[in-house]
MOPAC internal coordinates of N, CA, C and O (Angstrom, degrees):
PM7 1SCF
backbone

  N    0.0000 0     0.00 0     0.00 0    0    0    0
  C    1.4456 1     0.00 0     0.00 0    1    0    0
  C    1.5305 1   108.63 1     0.00 0    2    1    0
  O    1.2310 1   120.93 1   -30.75 1    3    2    1
  N    1.2999 1   115.83 1   149.25 1    3    2    1
  C    1.4559 1   120.22 1  -178.38 1    5    3    2
  C    1.5237 1   109.63 1   -94.95 1    6    5    3
  O    1.2310 1   119.86 1   -23.12 1    7    6    5
  N    1.3337 1   117.88 1   156.88 1    7    6    5
  C    1.4615 1   119.52 1   178.44 1    9    7    6
  C    1.5227 1   111.80 1   -67.37 1   10    9    7
  O    1.2310 1   120.72 1   -27.41 1   11   10    9
  N    1.3323 1   116.23 1   152.59 1   11   10    9
  C    1.4547 1   121.55 1  -177.78 1   13   11   10
  C    1.5302 1   111.60 1   -61.89 1   14   13   11
  O    1.2310 1   120.18 1   150.57 1   15   14   13
  N    1.3131 1   117.27 1   -29.43 1   15   14   13
  C    1.4653 1   120.73 1   179.54 1   17   15   14
  C    1.5272 1   112.43 1   -69.29 1   18   17   15
  O    1.2310 1   120.19 1   166.90 1   19   18   17
  N    1.3201 1   117.23 1   -13.10 1   19   18   17
  C    1.4612 1   121.32 1  -179.56 1   21   19   18
  C    1.5163 1   112.72 1   -99.20 1   22   21   19
  O    1.2310 1   120.23 1  -164.57 1   23   22   21
  N    1.3199 1   117.17 1    15.43 1   23   22   21
  C    1.4606 1   121.69 1   175.62 1   25   23   22
  C    1.5242 1   108.73 1  -108.56 1   26   25   23
  O    1.2310 1   119.94 1   -19.00 1   27   26   25
  N    1.3241 1   117.72 1   161.00 1   27   26   25
  C    1.4562 1   121.57 1   177.71 1   29   27   26
  C    1.5279 1   108.24 1   -74.09 1   30   29   27
  O    1.2310 1   119.83 1   -67.99 1   31   30   29
  N    1.3457 1   117.94 1   112.01 1   31   30   29
  C    1.4578 1   119.15 1  -173.81 1   33   31   30
  C    1.5225 1   114.81 1   -79.95 1   34   33   31
  O    1.2310 1   119.59 1   146.80 1   35   34   33
  N    1.3118 1   118.39 1   -33.20 1   35   34   33
  C    1.4531 1   120.80 1  -174.74 1   37   35   34
  C    1.5180 1   111.30 1  -122.68 1   38   37   35
  O    1.2310 1   121.15 1   -33.38 1   39   38   37
  N    1.3180 1   115.40 1   146.62 1   39   38   37
  C    1.4597 1   120.26 1   178.41 1   41   39   38
  C    1.5257 1   110.97 1   -63.66 1   42   41   39
  O    1.2310 1   119.76 1   145.53 1   43   42   41
  N    1.3200 1   118.06 1   -34.47 1   43   42   41
  C    1.4680 1   120.12 1  -179.68 1   45   43   42
  C    1.5215 1   110.64 1   -64.09 1   46   45   43
  O    1.2310 1   120.02 1   141.59 1   47   46   45
  N    1.3320 1   117.57 1   -38.41 1   47   46   45
  C    1.4609 1   119.88 1   176.72 1   49   47   46
  C    1.5215 1   110.75 1   -65.35 1   50   49   47
  O    1.2310 1   120.45 1   141.89 1   51   50   49
  N    1.3226 1   116.74 1   -38.11 1   51   50   49
  C    1.4646 1   120.01 1   178.70 1   53   51   50
  C    1.5192 1   110.76 1   -65.79 1   54   53   51
  O    1.2310 1   120.11 1   138.40 1   55   54   53
  N    1.3227 1   117.40 1   -41.60 1   55   54   53
  C    1.4634 1   120.18 1  -178.36 1   57   55   54
  C    1.5288 1   111.74 1   -65.84 1   58   57   55
  O    1.2310 1   119.58 1   140.40 1   59   58   57
  N    1.3224 1   118.41 1   -39.60 1   59   58   57
  C    1.4619 1   119.96 1   176.54 1   61   59   58
  C    1.5224 1   110.98 1   -68.56 1   62   61   59
  O    1.2310 1   120.71 1   144.23 1   63   62   61
  N    1.3296 1   116.24 1   -35.77 1   63   62   61
  C    1.4673 1   120.29 1   176.47 1   65   63   62
  C    1.5224 1   110.28 1   -62.64 1   66   65   63
  O    1.2310 1   120.40 1   133.07 1   67   66   65
  N    1.3377 1   116.84 1   -46.93 1   67   66   65
  C    1.4568 1   121.31 1  -176.77 1   69   67   66
  C    1.5227 1   112.04 1   -62.89 1   70   69   67
  O    1.2310 1   120.43 1   148.53 1   71   70   69
  N    1.3134 1   116.78 1   -31.47 1   71   70   69
  C    1.4681 1   120.40 1  -178.95 1   73   71   70
  C    1.5241 1   112.45 1   -67.89 1   74   73   71
  O    1.2310 1   119.94 1   151.19 1   75   74   73
  N    1.3346 1   117.72 1   -28.81 1   75   74   73
  C    1.4712 1   119.35 1  -176.14 1   77   75   74
  C    1.5199 1   114.33 1  -115.50 1   78   77   75
  O    1.2310 1   119.62 1  -174.06 1   79   78   77
  N    1.3088 1   118.32 1     5.94 1   79   78   77
  C    1.4692 1   121.49 1  -175.81 1   81   79   78
  C    1.5252 1   111.73 1   -85.14 1   82   81   79
  O    1.2310 1   121.63 1   -25.31 1   83   82   81
  N    1.3370 1   114.49 1   154.69 1   83   82   81
  C    1.4676 1   121.41 1   173.40 1   85   83   82
  C    1.5227 1   107.81 1   -88.41 1   86   85   83
  O    1.2310 1   121.18 1   -37.96 1   87   86   85
  N    1.3179 1   115.35 1   142.04 1   87   86   85
  C    1.4646 1   120.40 1  -174.83 1   89   87   86
  C    1.5252 1   110.85 1  -118.24 1   90   89   87
  O    1.2310 1   121.04 1   -44.05 1   91   90   89
  N    1.3300 1   115.61 1   135.95 1   91   90   89
  C    1.4586 1   121.69 1   172.62 1   93   91   90
  C    1.5209 1   107.75 1  -131.56 1   94   93   91
  O    1.2310 1   120.96 1   -29.67 1   95   94   93
  N    1.3325 1   115.76 1   150.33 1   95   94   93
  C    1.4544 1   119.49 1  -176.55 1   97   95   94
  C    1.5206 1   111.43 1  -132.31 1   98   97   95
  O    1.2310 1   121.74 1   -23.93 1   99   98   97
  N    1.3270 1   114.27 1   156.07 1   99   98   97
  C    1.4635 1   124.49 1   170.86 1  101   99   98
  C    1.5216 1   105.78 1  -133.17 1  102  101   99
  O    1.2310 1   119.28 1    -2.55 1  103  102  101
  N    1.3244 1   118.98 1   177.45 1  103  102  101
  C    1.4730 1   119.02 1  -178.98 1  105  103  102
  C    1.5353 1   114.99 1   -58.71 1  106  105  103
  O    1.2310 1   119.25 1   149.14 1  107  106  105
  N    1.3338 1   119.03 1   -30.86 1  107  106  105
  C    1.4646 1   120.57 1  -177.05 1  109  107  106
  C    1.5246 1   114.21 1  -115.24 1  110  109  107
  O    1.2310 1   119.74 1   168.48 1  111  110  109
  N    1.3321 1   118.11 1   -11.52 1  111  110  109
  C    1.4604 1   121.54 1  -173.64 1  113  111  110
  C    1.5165 1   111.34 1  -131.85 1  114  113  111
  O    1.2310 1   121.86 1   -24.76 1  115  114  113
  N    1.3234 1   114.05 1   155.24 1  115  114  113
  C    1.4628 1   121.78 1   169.83 1  117  115  114
  C    1.5248 1   106.21 1  -133.09 1  118  117  115
  O    1.2310 1   119.83 1   -48.17 1  119  118  117
  N    1.3115 1   117.93 1   131.83 1  119  118  117
  C    1.4572 1   121.74 1  -178.21 1  121  119  118
  C    1.5156 1   109.89 1  -123.85 1  122  121  119
  O    1.2310 1   121.53 1   -40.31 1  123  122  121
  N    1.3260 1   114.68 1   139.69 1  123  122  121
  C    1.4455 1   122.83 1   176.17 1  125  123  122
  C    1.5211 1   107.87 1  -115.36 1  126  125  123
  O    1.2310 1   120.42 1   -51.61 1  127  126  125
  N    1.3372 1   116.80 1   128.39 1  127  126  125
  C    1.4609 1   122.42 1  -178.84 1  129  127  126
  C    1.5205 1   109.45 1  -124.81 1  130  129  127
  O    1.2310 1   121.14 1   -34.46 1  131  130  129
  N    1.3209 1   115.43 1   145.54 1  131  130  129
  C    1.4463 1   120.55 1   175.59 1  133  131  130
  C    1.5185 1   109.00 1  -155.37 1  134  133  131
  O    1.2310 1   120.31 1   -41.45 1  135  134  133
  N    1.3269 1   117.00 1   138.55 1  135  134  133
  C    1.4615 1   120.60 1   174.88 1  137  135  134
  C    1.5192 1   109.34 1   -72.73 1  138  137  135
  O    1.2310 1   120.86 1   -34.60 1  139  138  137
  N    1.3194 1   115.97 1   145.40 1  139  138  137
  C    1.4567 1   121.63 1  -178.67 1  141  139  138
  C    1.5165 1   109.34 1   -81.17 1  142  141  139
  O    1.2310 1   121.08 1   -39.02 1  143  142  141
  N    1.3403 1   115.54 1   140.98 1  143  142  141
  C    1.4537 1   120.24 1   177.16 1  145  143  142
  C    1.5286 1   109.79 1   -75.40 1  146  145  143
  O    1.2310 1   120.31 1    -5.84 1  147  146  145
  N    1.2928 1   117.01 1   174.16 1  147  146  145
  C    1.4613 1   121.38 1  -177.09 1  149  147  146
  C    1.5264 1   112.88 1   -67.59 1  150  149  147
  O    1.2310 1   119.48 1   154.47 1  151  150  149
  N    1.3292 1   118.60 1   -25.53 1  151  150  149
  C    1.4591 1   121.32 1  -178.96 1  153  151  150
  C    1.5255 1   111.62 1   -69.74 1  154  153  151
  O    1.2310 1   120.39 1   146.31 1  155  154  153
  N    1.2918 1   116.86 1   -33.69 1  155  154  153
  C    1.4539 1   121.10 1  -179.28 1  157  155  154
  C    1.5219 1   108.68 1   -92.76 1  158  157  155
  O    1.2310 1   120.35 1   -30.35 1  159  158  157
  N    1.3299 1   116.93 1   149.65 1  159  158  157
  C    1.4558 1   117.87 1  -173.74 1  161  159  158
  C    1.5242 1   113.86 1  -117.20 1  162  161  159
  O    1.2310 1   118.84 1   150.28 1  163  162  161
  N    1.3064 1   119.81 1   -29.72 1  163  162  161
  C    1.4529 1   121.48 1  -174.16 1  165  163  162
  C    1.5296 1   111.61 1  -108.97 1  166  165  163
  O    1.2310 1   121.36 1   -27.26 1  167  166  165
  N    1.3102 1   115.01 1   152.74 1  167  166  165
  C    1.4640 1   120.08 1   172.68 1  169  167  166
  C    1.5158 1   109.11 1   -70.48 1  170  169  167
  O    1.2310 1   121.10 1   -27.24 1  171  170  169
  N    1.3295 1   115.50 1   152.76 1  171  170  169
  C    1.4594 1   120.20 1   177.49 1  173  171  170
  C    1.5179 1   108.94 1  -131.74 1  174  173  171
  O    1.2310 1   120.91 1   -31.92 1  175  174  173
  N    1.3238 1   115.87 1   148.08 1  175  174  173
  C    1.4578 1   122.18 1  -179.26 1  177  175  174
  C    1.5186 1   108.98 1  -139.44 1  178  177  175
  O    1.2310 1   121.25 1   -41.36 1  179  178  177
  N    1.3162 1   115.22 1   138.64 1  179  178  177
  C    1.4506 1   121.09 1   176.28 1  181  179  178
  C    1.5265 1   108.26 1  -139.78 1  182  181  179
  O    1.2310 1   120.99 1   -34.68 1  183  182  181
  N    1.3308 1   115.71 1   145.32 1  183  182  181
  C    1.4626 1   121.37 1   179.79 1  185  183  182
  C    1.5167 1   107.99 1  -128.34 1  186  185  183
  O    1.2310 1   120.71 1   -47.29 1  187  186  185
  N    1.3379 1   116.24 1   132.71 1  187  186  185
  C    1.4573 1   121.87 1   179.22 1  189  187  186
  C    1.5212 1   107.98 1  -121.59 1  190  189  187
  O    1.2310 1   121.35 1   -59.88 1  191  190  189
  N    1.3337 1   115.03 1   120.12 1  191  190  189
  C    1.4710 1   121.48 1   178.31 1  193  191  190
  C    1.5207 1   107.16 1  -121.61 1  194  193  191
  O    1.2310 1   119.39 1   -73.43 1  195  194  193
  N    1.3337 1   118.77 1   106.57 1  195  194  193
  C    1.4633 1   119.88 1  -178.97 1  197  195  194
  C    1.5248 1   112.16 1   -71.46 1  198  197  195
  O    1.2310 1   121.15 1   -18.68 1  199  198  197
  N    1.3093 1   115.41 1   161.32 1  199  198  197
  C    1.4558 1   121.33 1  -177.89 1  201  199  198
  C    1.5274 1   111.74 1   -66.64 1  202  201  199
  O    1.2310 1   119.90 1   159.27 1  203  202  201
  N    1.3269 1   117.79 1   -20.73 1  203  202  201
  C    1.4669 1   120.47 1   178.50 1  205  203  202
  C    1.5228 1   113.06 1   -70.06 1  206  205  203
  O    1.2310 1   120.49 1   161.56 1  207  206  205
  N    1.3355 1   116.66 1   -18.44 1  207  206  205
  C    1.4624 1   119.68 1   176.25 1  209  207  206
  C    1.5209 1   109.27 1   -67.78 1  210  209  207
  O    1.2310 1   120.62 1   132.47 1  211  210  209
  N    1.3274 1   116.41 1   -47.53 1  211  210  209
  C    1.4609 1   122.02 1   176.05 1  213  211  210
  C    1.5163 1   107.61 1  -161.31 1  214  213  211
  O    1.2310 1   120.25 1   -42.17 1  215  214  213
  N    1.3196 1   117.12 1   137.83 1  215  214  213
  C    1.4574 1   120.33 1  -176.48 1  217  215  214
  C    1.5186 1   112.90 1   -73.27 1  218  217  215
  O    1.2310 1   119.87 1   157.99 1  219  218  217
  N    1.3104 1   117.85 1   -22.01 1  219  218  217
  C    1.4660 1   121.07 1  -178.27 1  221  219  218
  C    1.5224 1   110.81 1   -81.89 1  222  221  219
  O    1.2310 1   121.24 1   -51.77 1  223  222  221
  N    1.3247 1   115.24 1   128.23 1  223  222  221
  C    1.4562 1   120.52 1  -179.95 1  225  223  222
  C    1.5230 1   111.32 1   -65.51 1  226  225  223
  O    1.2310 1   120.14 1   147.69 1  227  226  225
  N    1.3188 1   117.33 1   -32.31 1  227  226  225
  C    1.4650 1   119.44 1  -179.55 1  229  227  226
  C    1.5200 1   111.34 1   -64.59 1  230  229  227
  O    1.2310 1   120.54 1   142.94 1  231  230  229
  N    1.3194 1   116.58 1   -37.06 1  231  230  229
  C    1.4657 1   120.32 1   178.27 1  233  231  230
  C    1.5242 1   110.71 1   -69.92 1  234  233  231
  O    1.2310 1   120.35 1   136.09 1  235  234  233
  N    1.3352 1   116.94 1   -43.91 1  235  234  233
  C    1.4665 1   119.97 1   178.42 1  237  235  234
  C    1.5256 1   110.69 1   -62.30 1  238  237  235
  O    1.2310 1   120.10 1   139.58 1  239  238  237
  N    1.3307 1   117.41 1   -40.42 1  239  238  237
  C    1.4565 1   120.88 1   178.36 1  241  239  238
  C    1.5267 1   111.55 1   -66.06 1  242  241  239
  O    1.2310 1   120.38 1   144.10 1  243  242  241
  N    1.3105 1   116.88 1   -35.90 1  243  242  241
  C    1.4705 1   120.08 1   177.42 1  245  243  242
  C    1.5261 1   110.59 1   -64.98 1  246  245  243
  O    1.2310 1   120.33 1   139.53 1  247  246  245
  N    1.3380 1   116.98 1   -40.47 1  247  246  245
  C    1.4604 1   120.10 1   176.75 1  249  247  246
  C    1.5348 1   110.56 1   -63.49 1  250  249  247
  O    1.2310 1   120.28 1   139.70 1  251  250  249
  N    1.3341 1   117.08 1   -40.30 1  251  250  249
  C    1.4619 1   120.44 1   177.43 1  253  251  250
  C    1.5238 1   110.93 1   -62.15 1  254  253  251
  O    1.2310 1   120.54 1   133.38 1  255  254  253
  N    1.3232 1   116.58 1   -46.62 1  255  254  253
  C    1.4624 1   120.26 1   179.65 1  257  255  254
  C    1.5223 1   111.52 1   -61.56 1  258  257  255
  O    1.2310 1   120.90 1   142.23 1  259  258  257
  N    1.3279 1   115.88 1   -37.77 1  259  258  257
  C    1.4596 1   119.84 1   178.39 1  261  259  258
  C    1.5296 1   110.92 1   -62.25 1  262  261  259
  O    1.2310 1   120.45 1   135.46 1  263  262  261
  N    1.3263 1   116.75 1   -44.54 1  263  262  261
  C    1.4668 1   120.76 1   179.24 1  265  263  262
  C    1.5271 1   110.06 1   -64.29 1  266  265  263
  O    1.2310 1   120.26 1   135.10 1  267  266  265
  N    1.3328 1   117.11 1   -44.90 1  267  266  265
  C    1.4687 1   120.00 1   178.47 1  269  267  266
  C    1.5220 1   111.01 1   -59.48 1  270  269  267
  O    1.2310 1   120.06 1   137.41 1  271  270  269
  N    1.3211 1   117.48 1   -42.59 1  271  270  269
  C    1.4621 1   121.09 1  -178.19 1  273  271  270
  C    1.5244 1   112.66 1   -68.06 1  274  273  271
  O    1.2310 1   120.13 1   147.64 1  275  274  273
  N    1.3222 1   117.35 1   -32.36 1  275  274  273
  C    1.4662 1   120.46 1  -178.13 1  277  275  274
  C    1.5301 1   111.71 1   -85.70 1  278  277  275
  O    1.2310 1   120.30 1   135.11 1  279  278  277
  N    1.3224 1   117.03 1   -44.89 1  279  278  277
  C    1.4684 1   120.57 1  -170.63 1  281  279  278
  C    1.5270 1   112.63 1   -85.64 1  282  281  279
  O    1.2310 1   119.67 1   139.62 1  283  282  281
  N    1.3268 1   118.23 1   -40.38 1  283  282  281
  C    1.4563 1   119.74 1  -172.67 1  285  283  282
  C    1.5270 1   113.87 1   -58.70 1  286  285  283
  O    1.2310 1   118.45 1   134.19 1  287  286  285
  N    1.3350 1   120.56 1   -45.81 1  287  286  285
  C    1.4760 1   118.60 1   179.28 1  289  287  286
  C    1.5278 1   113.49 1   -59.89 1  290  289  287
  O    1.2310 1   120.37 1   153.77 1  291  290  289
  N    1.3242 1   116.91 1   -26.23 1  291  290  289
  C    1.4639 1   120.42 1  -178.10 1  293  291  290
  C    1.5246 1   111.87 1   -80.63 1  294  293  291
  O    1.2310 1   119.98 1   139.49 1  295  294  293
  N    1.3494 1   117.64 1   -40.51 1  295  294  293
  C    1.4721 1   119.71 1  -172.62 1  297  295  294
  C    1.5164 1   114.51 1   -96.30 1  298  297  295
  O    1.2310 1   118.98 1   169.07 1  299  298  297
  N    1.3308 1   119.56 1   -10.93 1  299  298  297
  C    1.4739 1   119.18 1  -171.36 1  301  299  298
  C    1.5265 1   113.28 1   -63.94 1  302  301  299
  O    1.2310 1   119.20 1   152.48 1  303  302  301
  N    1.3138 1   119.14 1   -27.52 1  303  302  301
  C    1.4643 1   121.42 1   179.89 1  305  303  302
  C    1.5243 1   113.52 1  -100.32 1  306  305  303
  O    1.2310 1   119.93 1  -176.95 1  307  306  305
  N    1.3137 1   117.73 1     3.05 1  307  306  305
  C    1.4668 1   120.77 1  -175.10 1  309  307  306
  C    1.5281 1   114.04 1   -98.65 1  310  309  307
  O    1.2310 1   119.30 1  -176.42 1  311  310  309
  N    1.3458 1   118.94 1     3.58 1  311  310  309
  C    1.4670 1   122.37 1  -176.16 1  313  311  310
  C    1.5306 1   110.60 1    50.75 1  314  313  311
  O    1.2310 1   121.52 1  -118.98 1  315  314  313
  N    1.2967 1   114.70 1    61.02 1  315  314  313
  C    1.4548 1   122.04 1  -173.31 1  317  315  314
  C    1.5203 1   109.56 1  -134.46 1  318  317  315
  O    1.2310 1   120.54 1   -44.28 1  319  318  317
  N    1.3250 1   116.58 1   135.72 1  319  318  317
  C    1.4588 1   122.01 1   171.95 1  321  319  318
  C    1.5193 1   108.03 1   -96.81 1  322  321  319
  O    1.2310 1   120.58 1   -42.23 1  323  322  321
  N    1.3216 1   116.50 1   137.77 1  323  322  321
  C    1.4571 1   120.57 1  -177.45 1  325  323  322
  C    1.5199 1   109.78 1  -142.90 1  326  325  323
  O    1.2310 1   120.96 1   -44.04 1  327  326  325
  N    1.3227 1   115.76 1   135.96 1  327  326  325
  C    1.4614 1   122.59 1   172.49 1  329  327  326
  C    1.5162 1   107.03 1  -126.44 1  330  329  327
  O    1.2310 1   120.58 1   -53.76 1  331  330  329
  N    1.3333 1   116.49 1   126.24 1  331  330  329
  C    1.4583 1   122.14 1   178.55 1  333  331  330
  C    1.5221 1   107.36 1  -109.94 1  334  333  331
  O    1.2310 1   120.68 1   -57.75 1  335  334  333
  N    1.3316 1   116.31 1   122.25 1  335  334  333
  C    1.4523 1   122.34 1   179.63 1  337  335  334
  C    1.5226 1   108.98 1  -114.24 1  338  337  335
  O    1.2310 1   120.65 1   -51.36 1  339  338  337
  N    1.2989 1   116.37 1   128.64 1  339  338  337
  C    1.4574 1   120.54 1   173.98 1  341  339  338
  C    1.5186 1   108.22 1   -82.24 1  342  341  339
  O    1.2310 1   120.36 1   -43.72 1  343  342  341
  N    1.3129 1   116.92 1   136.28 1  343  342  341
  C    1.4565 1   121.05 1   175.07 1  345  343  342
  C    1.5306 1   108.66 1   -74.92 1  346  345  343
  O    1.2310 1   119.63 1   -30.19 1  347  346  345
  N    1.3254 1   118.32 1   149.81 1  347  346  345
  C    1.4643 1   120.19 1  -176.74 1  349  347  346
  C    1.5327 1   113.06 1   -74.39 1  350  349  347
  O    1.2310 1   121.38 1  -116.77 1  351  350  349
  N    1.3181 1   114.96 1    63.23 1  351  350  349
  C    1.4654 1   122.80 1   176.62 1  353  351  350
  C    1.5192 1   106.62 1  -116.97 1  354  353  351
  O    1.2310 1   120.22 1   -47.68 1  355  354  353
  N    1.2999 1   117.19 1   132.32 1  355  354  353
  C    1.4633 1   121.10 1  -175.12 1  357  355  354
  C    1.5279 1   111.66 1   -63.84 1  358  357  355
  O    1.2310 1   120.97 1   -48.59 1  359  358  357
  N    1.3321 1   115.75 1   131.41 1  359  358  357
  C    1.4592 1   123.16 1   174.76 1  361  359  358
  C    1.5192 1   108.38 1  -128.94 1  362  361  359
  O    1.2310 1   120.54 1   -36.16 1  363  362  361
  N    1.3072 1   116.57 1   143.84 1  363  362  361
  C    1.4542 1   121.24 1   177.74 1  365  363  362
  C    1.5219 1   109.78 1  -102.52 1  366  365  363
  O    1.2310 1   121.32 1   -26.26 1  367  366  365
  N    1.3097 1   115.07 1   153.74 1  367  366  365
  C    1.4562 1   121.31 1   178.29 1  369  367  366
  C    1.5235 1   108.16 1   -74.14 1  370  369  367
  O    1.2310 1   120.21 1   -51.90 1  371  370  369
  N    1.3284 1   117.21 1   128.10 1  371  370  369
  C    1.4520 1   120.03 1   179.07 1  373  371  370
  C    1.5129 1   111.79 1   163.29 1  374  373  371
  O    1.2310 1   121.28 1    -3.06 1  375  374  373
  N    1.3265 1   115.16 1   176.94 1  375  374  373
  C    1.4617 1   121.25 1  -177.53 1  377  375  374
  C    1.5178 1   112.40 1   -65.54 1  378  377  375
  O    1.2310 1   120.41 1   144.48 1  379  378  377
  N    1.3284 1   116.83 1   -35.52 1  379  378  377
  C    1.4661 1   120.15 1  -178.93 1  381  379  378
  C    1.5273 1   110.27 1   -64.61 1  382  381  379
  O    1.2310 1   120.27 1   133.89 1  383  382  381
  N    1.3270 1   117.08 1   -46.11 1  383  382  381
  C    1.4653 1   120.84 1   178.98 1  385  383  382
  C    1.5205 1   111.36 1   -64.66 1  386  385  383
  O    1.2310 1   120.30 1   138.25 1  387  386  385
  N    1.3268 1   117.04 1   -41.75 1  387  386  385
  C    1.4604 1   120.40 1   178.56 1  389  387  386
  C    1.5184 1   111.10 1   -61.29 1  390  389  387
  O    1.2310 1   120.50 1   135.38 1  391  390  389
  N    1.3102 1   116.66 1   -44.62 1  391  390  389
  C    1.4640 1   120.40 1   178.48 1  393  391  390
  C    1.5114 1   112.12 1   -63.67 1  394  393  391
  O    1.2310 1   120.65 1   138.84 1  395  394  393
  N    1.3273 1   116.37 1   -41.16 1  395  394  393
  C    1.4587 1   121.62 1   179.24 1  397  395  394
  C    1.5246 1   111.15 1   -63.43 1  398  397  395
  O    1.2310 1   120.44 1   133.67 1  399  398  397
  N    1.3318 1   116.76 1   -46.33 1  399  398  397
  C    1.4607 1   121.17 1  -179.31 1  401  399  398
  C    1.5284 1   110.40 1   -65.91 1  402  401  399
  O    1.2310 1   120.34 1   136.24 1  403  402  401
  N    1.3235 1   116.96 1   -43.76 1  403  402  401
  C    1.4655 1   120.62 1   179.38 1  405  403  402
  C    1.5189 1   111.10 1   -60.95 1  406  405  403
  O    1.2310 1   120.29 1   137.87 1  407  406  405
  N    1.3273 1   117.05 1   -42.13 1  407  406  405
  C    1.4626 1   121.25 1   178.78 1  409  407  406
  C    1.5336 1   110.60 1   -63.45 1  410  409  407
  O    1.2310 1   120.03 1   135.03 1  411  410  409
  N    1.3260 1   117.55 1   -44.97 1  411  410  409
  C    1.4556 1   120.50 1  -179.75 1  413  411  410
  C    1.5283 1   111.52 1   -66.81 1  414  413  411
  O    1.2310 1   120.13 1   143.22 1  415  414  413
  N    1.3284 1   117.35 1   -36.78 1  415  414  413
  C    1.4687 1   119.92 1   176.88 1  417  415  414
  C    1.5199 1   111.44 1   -63.94 1  418  417  415
  O    1.2310 1   120.53 1   138.81 1  419  418  417
  N    1.3199 1   116.59 1   -41.19 1  419  418  417
  C    1.4628 1   118.88 1   178.85 1  421  419  418
  C    1.5301 1   110.67 1   -65.07 1  422  421  419
  O    1.2310 1   120.00 1   144.23 1  423  422  421
  N    1.3356 1   117.60 1   -35.77 1  423  422  421
  C    1.4662 1   120.35 1   175.55 1  425  423  422
  C    1.5268 1   111.27 1   -63.40 1  426  425  423
  O    1.2310 1   120.81 1   135.78 1  427  426  425
  N    1.3462 1   116.05 1   -44.22 1  427  426  425
  C    1.4653 1   120.03 1  -178.82 1  429  427  426
  C    1.5232 1   111.60 1   -63.26 1  430  429  427
  O    1.2310 1   120.52 1   138.02 1  431  430  429
  N    1.3075 1   116.61 1   -41.98 1  431  430  429
  C    1.4591 1   120.07 1  -177.45 1  433  431  430
  C    1.5204 1   110.64 1   -71.04 1  434  433  431
  O    1.2310 1   120.11 1   143.89 1  435  434  433
  N    1.3234 1   117.40 1   -36.11 1  435  434  433
  C    1.4670 1   119.98 1   177.85 1  437  435  434
  C    1.5103 1   111.59 1   -68.34 1  438  437  435
  O    1.2310 1   119.84 1   150.68 1  439  438  437
  N    1.3441 1   117.92 1   -29.32 1  439  438  437
  C    1.4613 1   120.28 1   178.76 1  441  439  438
  C    1.5265 1   111.06 1   -69.40 1  442  441  439
  O    1.2310 1   120.18 1   147.82 1  443  442  441
  N    1.3170 1   117.27 1   -32.18 1  443  442  441
  C    1.4525 1   119.47 1  -179.41 1  445  443  442
  C    1.4889 1   108.79 1   -93.80 1  446  445  443
  O    1.2310 1   120.10 1   180.00 1  447  446  445

């Protein structure tokens, strides 16, 4: 898990980030990346999993933890802000979904 200081704390900060971020997509994910300005010092990561992906909160939380575990070690030293959004496509909890998400995350990170 990442520290609370490395998450987007305010909606206004997220909205300004979204306006200037670069966007890449895969069939199940959309990622927004932006380099941090000199005023900010730490990388930040946020994950959004809508209820349409799966109605169970435990499954959505597992997907969030998976993204944090895969993406955070890669971006924490790069001074990079990242938001990963799941598209509202149904996914089930299991090894197949985990493998699919991990593969798509690695594609997104390699593109940036």
